[in-house]
PDB file of N, CA, C, O and CB in Angstrom:
ATOM      1  N   MET A   1       3.047 -19.723  11.744  1.00  0.00           N
ATOM      2  CA  MET A   1       2.078 -19.168  10.842  1.00  0.00           C
ATOM      3  C   MET A   1       2.017 -17.731  11.014  1.00  0.00           C
ATOM      4  O   MET A   1       2.247 -17.266  12.130  1.00  0.00           O
ATOM      5  CB  MET A   1       0.749 -19.760  11.028  1.00  0.00           C
ATOM      6  N   ASN A   2       1.743 -16.995  10.067  1.00  0.00           N
ATOM      7  CA  ASN A   2       1.689 -15.625  10.118  1.00  0.00           C
ATOM      8  C   ASN A   2       0.325 -15.157   9.601  1.00  0.00           C
ATOM      9  O   ASN A   2      -0.407 -15.949   9.006  1.00  0.00           O
ATOM     10  CB  ASN A   2       2.824 -15.043   9.353  1.00  0.00           C
ATOM     11  N   LEU A   3      -0.032 -13.872   9.818  1.00  0.00           N
ATOM     12  CA  LEU A   3      -1.277 -13.255   9.375  1.00  0.00           C
ATOM     13  C   LEU A   3      -1.599 -13.439   7.832  1.00  0.00           C
ATOM     14  O   LEU A   3      -2.717 -13.676   7.373  1.00  0.00           O
ATOM     15  CB  LEU A   3      -1.207 -11.770   9.708  1.00  0.00           C
ATOM     16  N   LEU A   4      -0.430 -13.289   7.118  1.00  0.00           N
ATOM     17  CA  LEU A   4      -0.552 -13.283   5.560  1.00  0.00           C
ATOM     18  C   LEU A   4      -0.524 -14.768   4.804  1.00  0.00           C
ATOM     19  O   LEU A   4      -0.754 -14.917   3.604  1.00  0.00           O
ATOM     20  CB  LEU A   4       0.714 -12.399   4.979  1.00  0.00           C
ATOM     21  N   ASP A   5      -0.222 -15.757   5.668  1.00  0.00           N
ATOM     22  CA  ASP A   5      -0.234 -17.109   5.206  1.00  0.00           C
ATOM     23  C   ASP A   5      -1.167 -17.455   4.206  1.00  0.00           C
ATOM     24  O   ASP A   5      -2.334 -17.400   4.594  1.00  0.00           O
ATOM     25  CB  ASP A   5      -0.432 -17.934   6.217  1.00  0.00           C
ATOM     26  N   GLY A   6      -0.999 -17.794   3.039  1.00  0.00           N
ATOM     27  CA  GLY A   6      -2.091 -18.242   2.136  1.00  0.00           C
ATOM     28  C   GLY A   6      -2.665 -17.112   1.073  1.00  0.00           C
ATOM     29  O   GLY A   6      -3.417 -17.315   0.120  1.00  0.00           O
ATOM     30  N   ARG A   7      -2.159 -16.014   1.462  1.00  0.00           N
ATOM     31  CA  ARG A   7      -2.657 -14.692   0.606  1.00  0.00           C
ATOM     32  C   ARG A   7      -1.998 -14.776  -0.891  1.00  0.00           C
ATOM     33  O   ARG A   7      -0.807 -15.018  -1.082  1.00  0.00           O
ATOM     34  CB  ARG A   7      -2.101 -13.131   1.412  1.00  0.00           C
ATOM     35  N   LYS A   8      -2.906 -14.552  -1.863  1.00  0.00           N
ATOM     36  CA  LYS A   8      -2.310 -14.442  -3.099  1.00  0.00           C
ATOM     37  C   LYS A   8      -1.925 -13.107  -3.549  1.00  0.00           C
ATOM     38  O   LYS A   8      -1.012 -12.911  -4.350  1.00  0.00           O
ATOM     39  CB  LYS A   8      -3.112 -14.982  -3.998  1.00  0.00           C
ATOM     40  N   ASN A   9      -2.762 -12.037  -2.927  1.00  0.00           N
ATOM     41  CA  ASN A   9      -2.453 -10.686  -3.226  1.00  0.00           C
ATOM     42  C   ASN A   9      -2.288 -10.056  -1.876  1.00  0.00           C
ATOM     43  O   ASN A   9      -2.996 -10.390  -0.926  1.00  0.00           O
ATOM     44  CB  ASN A   9      -3.539  -9.986  -4.110  1.00  0.00           C
ATOM     45  N   VAL A  10      -1.258  -9.053  -1.784  1.00  0.00           N
ATOM     46  CA  VAL A  10      -1.158  -8.155  -0.689  1.00  0.00           C
ATOM     47  C   VAL A  10      -1.044  -6.729  -1.082  1.00  0.00           C
ATOM     48  O   VAL A  10      -0.187  -6.435  -1.915  1.00  0.00           O
ATOM     49  CB  VAL A  10      -0.047  -8.511   0.121  1.00  0.00           C
ATOM     50  N   TYR A  11      -1.784  -5.839  -0.594  1.00  0.00           N
ATOM     51  CA  TYR A  11      -1.669  -4.496  -0.949  1.00  0.00           C
ATOM     52  C   TYR A  11      -1.083  -3.514   0.159  1.00  0.00           C
ATOM     53  O   TYR A  11      -1.495  -3.572   1.318  1.00  0.00           O
ATOM     54  CB  TYR A  11      -2.990  -4.069  -1.356  1.00  0.00           C
ATOM     55  N   VAL A  12      -0.140  -2.642  -0.230  1.00  0.00           N
ATOM     56  CA  VAL A  12       0.417  -1.904   0.707  1.00  0.00           C
ATOM     57  C   VAL A  12       0.056  -0.460   0.343  1.00  0.00           C
ATOM     58  O   VAL A  12       0.171  -0.012  -0.798  1.00  0.00           O
ATOM     59  CB  VAL A  12       1.874  -2.188   0.811  1.00  0.00           C
ATOM     60  N   CYS A  13      -0.385   0.229   1.387  1.00  0.00           N
ATOM     61  CA  CYS A  13      -0.731   1.771   1.024  1.00  0.00           C
ATOM     62  C   CYS A  13      -0.526   2.517   2.113  1.00  0.00           C
ATOM     63  O   CYS A  13      -1.345   2.461   3.030  1.00  0.00           O
ATOM     64  CB  CYS A  13      -2.175   2.068   0.563  1.00  0.00           C
ATOM     65  N   LEU A  14       0.574   3.321   2.196  1.00  0.00           N
ATOM     66  CA  LEU A  14       1.057   4.312   3.119  1.00  0.00           C
ATOM     67  C   LEU A  14       1.078   5.724   2.738  1.00  0.00           C
ATOM     68  O   LEU A  14       0.650   6.099   1.646  1.00  0.00           O
ATOM     69  CB  LEU A  14       2.300   3.992   3.465  1.00  0.00           C
ATOM     70  N   ASP A  15       1.550   6.483   3.582  1.00  0.00           N
ATOM     71  CA  ASP A  15       1.363   8.118   3.446  1.00  0.00           C
ATOM     72  C   ASP A  15       2.168   8.297   2.075  1.00  0.00           C
ATOM     73  O   ASP A  15       3.064   7.542   1.696  1.00  0.00           O
ATOM     74  CB  ASP A  15       2.114   9.164   4.897  1.00  0.00           C
ATOM     75  N   ASN A  16       1.703   9.410   1.405  1.00  0.00           N
ATOM     76  CA  ASN A  16       2.064   9.962   0.089  1.00  0.00           C
ATOM     77  C   ASN A  16       3.210  10.982   0.321  1.00  0.00           C
ATOM     78  O   ASN A  16       3.101  12.097  -0.190  1.00  0.00           O
ATOM     79  CB  ASN A  16       0.793  10.651  -0.630  1.00  0.00           C
ATOM     80  N   ASP A  17       4.409  10.636   1.134  1.00  0.00           N
ATOM     81  CA  ASP A  17       5.602  11.186   1.146  1.00  0.00           C
ATOM     82  C   ASP A  17       6.648  10.363   1.219  1.00  0.00           C
ATOM     83  O   ASP A  17       6.501   9.154   1.040  1.00  0.00           O
ATOM     84  CB  ASP A  17       5.685  11.988   2.022  1.00  0.00           C
ATOM     85  N   LYS A  18       7.855  10.923   1.497  1.00  0.00           N
ATOM     86  CA  LYS A  18       9.199  10.216   1.102  1.00  0.00           C
ATOM     87  C   LYS A  18       9.324   9.069   2.003  1.00  0.00           C
ATOM     88  O   LYS A  18       9.701   7.962   1.618  1.00  0.00           O
ATOM     89  CB  LYS A  18      10.531  11.169   1.238  1.00  0.00           C
ATOM     90  N   THR A  19       8.955   9.392   3.382  1.00  0.00           N
ATOM     91  CA  THR A  19       8.940   8.250   4.466  1.00  0.00           C
ATOM     92  C   THR A  19       7.833   7.138   4.148  1.00  0.00           C
ATOM     93  O   THR A  19       8.024   5.942   4.369  1.00  0.00           O
ATOM     94  CB  THR A  19       8.617   8.904   5.981  1.00  0.00           C
ATOM     95  N   GLY A  20       6.866   7.569   3.702  1.00  0.00           N
ATOM     96  CA  GLY A  20       5.749   6.581   3.383  1.00  0.00           C
ATOM     97  C   GLY A  20       6.249   5.713   2.156  1.00  0.00           C
ATOM     98  O   GLY A  20       6.113   4.491   2.225  1.00  0.00           O
ATOM     99  N   GLU A  21       6.830   6.301   1.021  1.00  0.00           N
ATOM    100  CA  GLU A  21       7.271   5.527   0.045  1.00  0.00           C
ATOM    101  C   GLU A  21       8.401   4.563   0.328  1.00  0.00           C
ATOM    102  O   GLU A  21       8.382   3.405  -0.090  1.00  0.00           O
ATOM    103  CB  GLU A  21       7.586   6.324  -0.924  1.00  0.00           C
ATOM    104  N   GLU A  22       9.449   5.104   1.095  1.00  0.00           N
ATOM    105  CA  GLU A  22      10.466   4.314   1.666  1.00  0.00           C
ATOM    106  C   GLU A  22      10.044   2.969   2.402  1.00  0.00           C
ATOM    107  O   GLU A  22      10.579   1.865   2.300  1.00  0.00           O
ATOM    108  CB  GLU A  22      11.164   5.169   2.584  1.00  0.00           C
ATOM    109  N   SER A  23       8.908   3.356   3.200  1.00  0.00           N
ATOM    110  CA  SER A  23       8.411   2.266   4.099  1.00  0.00           C
ATOM    111  C   SER A  23       7.702   1.371   3.326  1.00  0.00           C
ATOM    112  O   SER A  23       7.787   0.172   3.592  1.00  0.00           O
ATOM    113  CB  SER A  23       7.552   2.725   5.219  1.00  0.00           C
ATOM    114  N   THR A  24       6.876   1.833   2.226  1.00  0.00           N
ATOM    115  CA  THR A  24       6.162   1.028   1.412  1.00  0.00           C
ATOM    116  C   THR A  24       7.100  -0.107   0.576  1.00  0.00           C
ATOM    117  O   THR A  24       6.766  -1.289   0.484  1.00  0.00           O
ATOM    118  CB  THR A  24       5.396   1.976   0.490  1.00  0.00           C
ATOM    119  N   LEU A  25       8.137   0.370   0.077  1.00  0.00           N
ATOM    120  CA  LEU A  25       9.070  -0.480  -0.387  1.00  0.00           C
ATOM    121  C   LEU A  25       9.628  -1.483   0.473  1.00  0.00           C
ATOM    122  O   LEU A  25       9.591  -2.659   0.111  1.00  0.00           O
ATOM    123  CB  LEU A  25       9.996   0.199  -0.846  1.00  0.00           C
ATOM    124  N   ARG A  26      10.230  -1.098   1.763  1.00  0.00           N
ATOM    125  CA  ARG A  26      10.664  -2.047   2.636  1.00  0.00           C
ATOM    126  C   ARG A  26       9.559  -3.013   3.144  1.00  0.00           C
ATOM    127  O   ARG A  26       9.843  -4.188   3.376  1.00  0.00           O
ATOM    128  CB  ARG A  26      11.297  -1.374   3.714  1.00  0.00           C
ATOM    129  N   ILE A  27       8.539  -2.622   3.286  1.00  0.00           N
ATOM    130  CA  ILE A  27       7.382  -3.700   3.605  1.00  0.00           C
ATOM    131  C   ILE A  27       7.054  -4.593   2.604  1.00  0.00           C
ATOM    132  O   ILE A  27       6.845  -5.782   2.846  1.00  0.00           O
ATOM    133  CB  ILE A  27       6.108  -3.094   3.930  1.00  0.00           C
ATOM    134  N   ALA A  28       6.986  -4.063   1.387  1.00  0.00           N
ATOM    135  CA  ALA A  28       6.714  -4.987   0.217  1.00  0.00           C
ATOM    136  C   ALA A  28       7.951  -5.901  -0.040  1.00  0.00           C
ATOM    137  O   ALA A  28       7.754  -6.983  -0.592  1.00  0.00           O
ATOM    138  CB  ALA A  28       6.375  -4.134  -1.120  1.00  0.00           C
ATOM    139  N   LYS A  29       9.232  -5.531   0.329  1.00  0.00           N
ATOM    140  CA  LYS A  29      10.205  -6.569   0.209  1.00  0.00           C
ATOM    141  C   LYS A  29       9.918  -7.622   1.165  1.00  0.00           C
ATOM    142  O   LYS A  29       9.864  -8.812   0.855  1.00  0.00           O
ATOM    143  CB  LYS A  29      11.565  -6.066   0.395  1.00  0.00           C
ATOM    144  N   ILE A  30       9.728  -7.146   2.373  1.00  0.00           N
ATOM    145  CA  ILE A  30       9.648  -8.163   3.663  1.00  0.00           C
ATOM    146  C   ILE A  30       8.529  -9.157   3.073  1.00  0.00           C
ATOM    147  O   ILE A  30       8.781 -10.355   2.949  1.00  0.00           O
ATOM    148  CB  ILE A  30       9.112  -7.335   5.331  1.00  0.00           C
ATOM    149  N   ILE A  31       7.403  -8.665   2.750  1.00  0.00           N
ATOM    150  CA  ILE A  31       6.292  -9.426   2.376  1.00  0.00           C
ATOM    151  C   ILE A  31       6.720 -10.434   1.218  1.00  0.00           C
ATOM    152  O   ILE A  31       6.429 -11.630   1.237  1.00  0.00           O
ATOM    153  CB  ILE A  31       5.137  -8.469   1.947  1.00  0.00           C
ATOM    154  N   SER A  32       7.353  -9.888   0.336  1.00  0.00           N
ATOM    155  CA  SER A  32       7.900 -10.830  -0.782  1.00  0.00           C
ATOM    156  C   SER A  32       8.748 -11.885  -0.448  1.00  0.00           C
ATOM    157  O   SER A  32       8.695 -12.996  -0.975  1.00  0.00           O
ATOM    158  CB  SER A  32       8.623 -10.135  -1.728  1.00  0.00           C
ATOM    159  N   ASP A  33       9.594 -11.518   0.494  1.00  0.00           N
ATOM    160  CA  ASP A  33      10.529 -12.490   0.950  1.00  0.00           C
ATOM    161  C   ASP A  33       9.865 -13.714   1.778  1.00  0.00           C
ATOM    162  O   ASP A  33      10.302 -14.864   1.734  1.00  0.00           O
ATOM    163  CB  ASP A  33      11.563 -11.754   1.804  1.00  0.00           C
ATOM    164  N   GLU A  34       8.745 -13.299   2.539  1.00  0.00           N
ATOM    165  CA  GLU A  34       8.056 -14.115   3.307  1.00  0.00           C
ATOM    166  C   GLU A  34       7.146 -15.112   2.595  1.00  0.00           C
ATOM    167  O   GLU A  34       6.937 -16.275   2.941  1.00  0.00           O
ATOM    168  CB  GLU A  34       7.373 -13.347   4.160  1.00  0.00           C
ATOM    169  N   LEU A  35       6.649 -14.478   1.562  1.00  0.00           N
ATOM    170  CA  LEU A  35       5.469 -15.071   0.751  1.00  0.00           C
ATOM    171  C   LEU A  35       5.875 -14.970  -0.809  1.00  0.00           C
ATOM    172  O   LEU A  35       5.325 -14.130  -1.520  1.00  0.00           O
ATOM    173  CB  LEU A  35       3.993 -14.199   1.062  1.00  0.00           C
ATOM    174  N   PRO A  36       6.687 -15.701  -1.234  1.00  0.00           N
ATOM    175  CA  PRO A  36       7.208 -15.582  -2.545  1.00  0.00           C
ATOM    176  C   PRO A  36       6.300 -15.908  -3.613  1.00  0.00           C
ATOM    177  O   PRO A  36       6.563 -15.619  -4.780  1.00  0.00           O
ATOM    178  CB  PRO A  36       8.318 -16.356  -2.675  1.00  0.00           C
ATOM    179  N   ASN A  37       5.170 -16.537  -3.244  1.00  0.00           N
ATOM    180  CA  ASN A  37       4.123 -16.923  -4.292  1.00  0.00           C
ATOM    181  C   ASN A  37       2.939 -15.812  -4.364  1.00  0.00           C
ATOM    182  O   ASN A  37       2.021 -15.859  -5.183  1.00  0.00           O
ATOM    183  CB  ASN A  37       3.475 -18.422  -3.904  1.00  0.00           C
ATOM    184  N   ALA A  38       3.091 -14.905  -3.474  1.00  0.00           N
ATOM    185  CA  ALA A  38       2.152 -13.786  -3.404  1.00  0.00           C
ATOM    186  C   ALA A  38       2.447 -12.755  -4.321  1.00  0.00           C
ATOM    187  O   ALA A  38       3.610 -12.628  -4.702  1.00  0.00           O
ATOM    188  CB  ALA A  38       2.100 -13.219  -2.113  1.00  0.00           C
ATOM    189  N   CYS A  39       1.544 -11.986  -4.738  1.00  0.00           N
ATOM    190  CA  CYS A  39       1.654 -10.690  -5.504  1.00  0.00           C
ATOM    191  C   CYS A  39       1.551  -9.574  -4.647  1.00  0.00           C
ATOM    192  O   CYS A  39       0.517  -9.416  -3.997  1.00  0.00           O
ATOM    193  CB  CYS A  39       0.627 -10.548  -6.554  1.00  0.00           C
ATOM    194  N   VAL A  40       2.556  -8.728  -4.559  1.00  0.00           N
ATOM    195  CA  VAL A  40       2.492  -7.513  -3.573  1.00  0.00           C
ATOM    196  C   VAL A  40       2.317  -6.118  -4.576  1.00  0.00           C
ATOM    197  O   VAL A  40       3.067  -5.780  -5.491  1.00  0.00           O
ATOM    198  CB  VAL A  40       4.062  -7.439  -2.543  1.00  0.00           C
ATOM    199  N   TYR A  41       1.202  -5.499  -4.140  1.00  0.00           N
ATOM    200  CA  TYR A  41       1.011  -4.351  -4.844  1.00  0.00           C
ATOM    201  C   TYR A  41       1.235  -2.996  -4.211  1.00  0.00           C
ATOM    202  O   TYR A  41       0.726  -2.916  -3.093  1.00  0.00           O
ATOM    203  CB  TYR A  41      -0.197  -4.410  -5.286  1.00  0.00           C
ATOM    204  N   LYS A  42       1.792  -2.029  -4.583  1.00  0.00           N
ATOM    205  CA  LYS A  42       1.889  -0.742  -3.883  1.00  0.00           C
ATOM    206  C   LYS A  42       0.641   0.196  -4.286  1.00  0.00           C
ATOM    207  O   LYS A  42       0.646   0.593  -5.451  1.00  0.00           O
ATOM    208  CB  LYS A  42       3.303  -0.031  -4.257  1.00  0.00           C
ATOM    209  N   VAL A  43      -0.228   0.521  -3.616  1.00  0.00           N
ATOM    210  CA  VAL A  43      -1.246   1.167  -3.888  1.00  0.00           C
ATOM    211  C   VAL A  43      -0.927   2.707  -3.483  1.00  0.00           C
ATOM    212  O   VAL A  43      -0.783   3.112  -2.330  1.00  0.00           O
ATOM    213  CB  VAL A  43      -2.393   0.512  -3.229  1.00  0.00           C
ATOM    214  N   PRO A  44      -0.848   3.471  -4.650  1.00  0.00           N
ATOM    215  CA  PRO A  44      -0.674   4.796  -4.558  1.00  0.00           C
ATOM    216  C   PRO A  44      -1.696   5.657  -4.117  1.00  0.00           C
ATOM    217  O   PRO A  44      -2.851   5.514  -4.517  1.00  0.00           O
ATOM    218  CB  PRO A  44      -0.317   5.183  -5.620  1.00  0.00           C
ATOM    219  N   ILE A  45      -1.302   6.710  -3.171  1.00  0.00           N
ATOM    220  CA  ILE A  45      -2.394   7.746  -2.800  1.00  0.00           C
ATOM    221  C   ILE A  45      -2.319   8.865  -3.951  1.00  0.00           C
ATOM    222  O   ILE A  45      -1.226   9.277  -4.341  1.00  0.00           O
ATOM    223  CB  ILE A  45      -2.118   8.447  -1.208  1.00  0.00           C
ATOM    224  N   PRO A  46      -3.581   9.355  -4.496  1.00  0.00           N
ATOM    225  CA  PRO A  46      -3.515  10.261  -5.391  1.00  0.00           C
ATOM    226  C   PRO A  46      -2.733  11.571  -5.148  1.00  0.00           C
ATOM    227  O   PRO A  46      -2.994  12.242  -4.150  1.00  0.00           O
ATOM    228  CB  PRO A  46      -4.712  10.484  -5.668  1.00  0.00           C
ATOM    229  N   THR A  47      -1.756  11.970  -6.051  1.00  0.00           N
ATOM    230  CA  THR A  47      -0.855  13.142  -5.814  1.00  0.00           C
ATOM    231  C   THR A  47      -1.731  14.529  -5.672  1.00  0.00           C
ATOM    232  O   THR A  47      -1.275  15.507  -5.080  1.00  0.00           O
ATOM    233  CB  THR A  47       0.224  13.255  -7.082  1.00  0.00           C
ATOM    234  N   ASP A  48      -2.860  14.512  -6.195  1.00  0.00           N
ATOM    235  CA  ASP A  48      -3.695  15.767  -5.910  1.00  0.00           C
ATOM    236  C   ASP A  48      -3.977  16.083  -4.452  1.00  0.00           C
ATOM    237  O   ASP A  48      -4.357  17.197  -4.095  1.00  0.00           O
ATOM    238  CB  ASP A  48      -5.030  15.646  -6.589  1.00  0.00           C
ATOM    239  N   LEU A  49      -3.791  15.135  -3.677  1.00  0.00           N
ATOM    240  CA  LEU A  49      -4.200  15.018  -2.194  1.00  0.00           C
ATOM    241  C   LEU A  49      -3.063  15.799  -1.277  1.00  0.00           C
ATOM    242  O   LEU A  49      -3.274  16.152  -0.117  1.00  0.00           O
ATOM    243  CB  LEU A  49      -4.309  13.327  -1.739  1.00  0.00           C
ATOM    244  N   GLY A  50      -1.971  15.984  -1.907  1.00  0.00           N
ATOM    245  CA  GLY A  50      -0.741  16.513  -1.305  1.00  0.00           C
ATOM    246  C   GLY A  50       0.145  15.501  -0.855  1.00  0.00           C
ATOM    247  O   GLY A  50      -0.044  14.288  -0.951  1.00  0.00           O
ATOM    248  N   GLY A  51       1.328  16.198  -0.255  1.00  0.00           N
ATOM    249  CA  GLY A  51       2.568  15.184  -0.020  1.00  0.00           C
ATOM    250  C   GLY A  51       2.430  14.407   1.232  1.00  0.00           C
ATOM    251  O   GLY A  51       3.233  13.492   1.414  1.00  0.00           O
ATOM    252  N   LYS A  52       1.488  14.658   2.151  1.00  0.00           N
ATOM    253  CA  LYS A  52       1.388  13.891   3.417  1.00  0.00           C
ATOM    254  C   LYS A  52       0.126  13.243   3.494  1.00  0.00           C
ATOM    255  O   LYS A  52      -0.247  12.821   4.589  1.00  0.00           O
ATOM    256  CB  LYS A  52       1.570  14.733   4.621  1.00  0.00           C
ATOM    257  N   ALA A  53      -0.760  13.070   2.233  1.00  0.00           N
ATOM    258  CA  ALA A  53      -1.928  12.363   2.385  1.00  0.00           C
ATOM    259  C   ALA A  53      -1.703  10.825   2.557  1.00  0.00           C
ATOM    260  O   ALA A  53      -0.732  10.154   2.205  1.00  0.00           O
ATOM    261  CB  ALA A  53      -2.779  12.656   1.238  1.00  0.00           C
ATOM    262  N   ASP A  54      -2.866  10.437   3.198  1.00  0.00           N
ATOM    263  CA  ASP A  54      -2.791   8.897   3.412  1.00  0.00           C
ATOM    264  C   ASP A  54      -4.236   8.297   3.031  1.00  0.00           C
ATOM    265  O   ASP A  54      -5.127   8.950   2.487  1.00  0.00           O
ATOM    266  CB  ASP A  54      -2.385   8.511   5.063  1.00  0.00           C
ATOM    267  N   LEU A  55      -4.315   7.016   3.386  1.00  0.00           N
ATOM    268  CA  LEU A  55      -5.532   6.384   2.888  1.00  0.00           C
ATOM    269  C   LEU A  55      -6.748   6.866   3.343  1.00  0.00           C
ATOM    270  O   LEU A  55      -7.753   6.792   2.637  1.00  0.00           O
ATOM    271  CB  LEU A  55      -5.538   5.089   3.149  1.00  0.00           C
ATOM    272  N   THR A  56      -6.760   7.395   4.546  1.00  0.00           N
ATOM    273  CA  THR A  56      -8.049   8.172   5.068  1.00  0.00           C
ATOM    274  C   THR A  56      -8.286   9.365   4.354  1.00  0.00           C
ATOM    275  O   THR A  56      -9.437   9.721   4.101  1.00  0.00           O
ATOM    276  CB  THR A  56      -7.966   8.577   6.539  1.00  0.00           C
ATOM    277  N   ASP A  57      -7.143  10.116   3.951  1.00  0.00           N
ATOM    278  CA  ASP A  57      -7.506  11.304   3.168  1.00  0.00           C
ATOM    279  C   ASP A  57      -8.165  11.073   1.814  1.00  0.00           C
ATOM    280  O   ASP A  57      -9.058  11.784   1.353  1.00  0.00           O
ATOM    281  CB  ASP A  57      -6.314  12.089   2.950  1.00  0.00           C
ATOM    282  N   ALA A  58      -7.636  10.014   1.229  1.00  0.00           N
ATOM    283  CA  ALA A  58      -8.121   9.525   0.017  1.00  0.00           C
ATOM    284  C   ALA A  58      -9.669   9.239  -0.056  1.00  0.00           C
ATOM    285  O   ALA A  58     -10.455   9.717  -0.874  1.00  0.00           O
ATOM    286  CB  ALA A  58      -7.379   8.329  -0.273  1.00  0.00           C
ATOM    287  N   HIS A  59      -9.949   8.341   0.991  1.00  0.00           N
ATOM    288  CA  HIS A  59     -11.358   8.012   1.503  1.00  0.00           C
ATOM    289  C   HIS A  59     -12.207   9.214   1.618  1.00  0.00           C
ATOM    290  O   HIS A  59     -13.217   9.309   0.920  1.00  0.00           O
ATOM    291  CB  HIS A  59     -11.318   7.333   2.881  1.00  0.00           C
ATOM    292  N   ASN A  60     -11.854  10.170   2.479  1.00  0.00           N
ATOM    293  CA  ASN A  60     -12.440  11.482   2.711  1.00  0.00           C
ATOM    294  C   ASN A  60     -12.733  12.194   1.389  1.00  0.00           C
ATOM    295  O   ASN A  60     -13.845  12.667   1.152  1.00  0.00           O
ATOM    296  CB  ASN A  60     -11.508  12.334   3.576  1.00  0.00           C
ATOM    297  N   ALA A  61     -11.714  12.257   0.542  1.00  0.00           N
ATOM    298  CA  ALA A  61     -11.996  12.910  -0.587  1.00  0.00           C
ATOM    299  C   ALA A  61     -12.842  12.235  -1.688  1.00  0.00           C
ATOM    300  O   ALA A  61     -12.891  12.678  -2.836  1.00  0.00           O
ATOM    301  CB  ALA A  61     -10.834  13.270  -1.065  1.00  0.00           C
ATOM    302  N   GLY A  62     -13.505  11.137  -1.272  1.00  0.00           N
ATOM    303  CA  GLY A  62     -14.290  10.361  -2.170  1.00  0.00           C
ATOM    304  C   GLY A  62     -13.860   9.260  -3.068  1.00  0.00           C
ATOM    305  O   GLY A  62     -14.596   8.611  -3.813  1.00  0.00           O
ATOM    306  N   TYR A  63     -12.402   9.110  -2.886  1.00  0.00           N
ATOM    307  CA  TYR A  63     -11.745   7.875  -3.703  1.00  0.00           C
ATOM    308  C   TYR A  63     -12.236   6.705  -3.178  1.00  0.00           C
ATOM    309  O   TYR A  63     -12.486   6.602  -1.977  1.00  0.00           O
ATOM    310  CB  TYR A  63     -10.172   7.772  -3.650  1.00  0.00           C
ATOM    311  N   THR A  64     -12.434   5.604  -4.153  1.00  0.00           N
ATOM    312  CA  THR A  64     -12.869   4.305  -3.729  1.00  0.00           C
ATOM    313  C   THR A  64     -11.805   3.352  -3.876  1.00  0.00           C
ATOM    314  O   THR A  64     -10.822   3.658  -4.550  1.00  0.00           O
ATOM    315  CB  THR A  64     -14.039   3.857  -4.456  1.00  0.00           C
ATOM    316  N   SER A  65     -11.896   2.174  -3.291  1.00  0.00           N
ATOM    317  CA  SER A  65     -10.767   1.186  -3.553  1.00  0.00           C
ATOM    318  C   SER A  65     -10.485   0.933  -5.085  1.00  0.00           C
ATOM    319  O   SER A  65      -9.346   0.770  -5.523  1.00  0.00           O
ATOM    320  CB  SER A  65     -11.121  -0.203  -2.870  1.00  0.00           C
ATOM    321  N   LYS A  66     -11.667   0.913  -5.887  1.00  0.00           N
ATOM    322  CA  LYS A  66     -11.548   0.724  -7.229  1.00  0.00           C
ATOM    323  C   LYS A  66     -10.749   1.836  -7.966  1.00  0.00           C
ATOM    324  O   LYS A  66     -10.040   1.596  -8.944  1.00  0.00           O
ATOM    325  CB  LYS A  66     -12.863   0.589  -7.757  1.00  0.00           C
ATOM    326  N   ASP A  67     -10.920   3.099  -7.413  1.00  0.00           N
ATOM    327  CA  ASP A  67     -10.239   4.254  -7.940  1.00  0.00           C
ATOM    328  C   ASP A  67      -8.696   4.043  -7.748  1.00  0.00           C
ATOM    329  O   ASP A  67      -7.914   4.295  -8.664  1.00  0.00           O
ATOM    330  CB  ASP A  67     -10.750   5.575  -7.222  1.00  0.00           C
ATOM    331  N   LEU A  68      -8.321   3.615  -6.640  1.00  0.00           N
ATOM    332  CA  LEU A  68      -6.965   3.554  -6.163  1.00  0.00           C
ATOM    333  C   LEU A  68      -6.226   2.437  -6.865  1.00  0.00           C
ATOM    334  O   LEU A  68      -5.080   2.596  -7.286  1.00  0.00           O
ATOM    335  CB  LEU A  68      -6.930   3.363  -4.657  1.00  0.00           C
ATOM    336  N   LEU A  69      -6.924   1.261  -6.988  1.00  0.00           N
ATOM    337  CA  LEU A  69      -6.290   0.198  -7.697  1.00  0.00           C
ATOM    338  C   LEU A  69      -6.239   0.281  -9.050  1.00  0.00           C
ATOM    339  O   LEU A  69      -5.701  -0.613  -9.703  1.00  0.00           O
ATOM    340  CB  LEU A  69      -6.830  -0.929  -7.430  1.00  0.00           C
TER     341      LEU A  69
END
């Protein structure tokens, strides 16, 4: 049994840089392979926050989960 068993939707949100993008794609593939019935979503960090921004930066800038999704 794993932490994501039974999930229908999984959201992946990493830093807004090249490493974060590559890691997001790698993690999304792993999750998709393990949970073929789940939808995996990449949650983008707004580009106006800069190239190294992350979810905390988005939160601190006033973005809500609804804004990001």
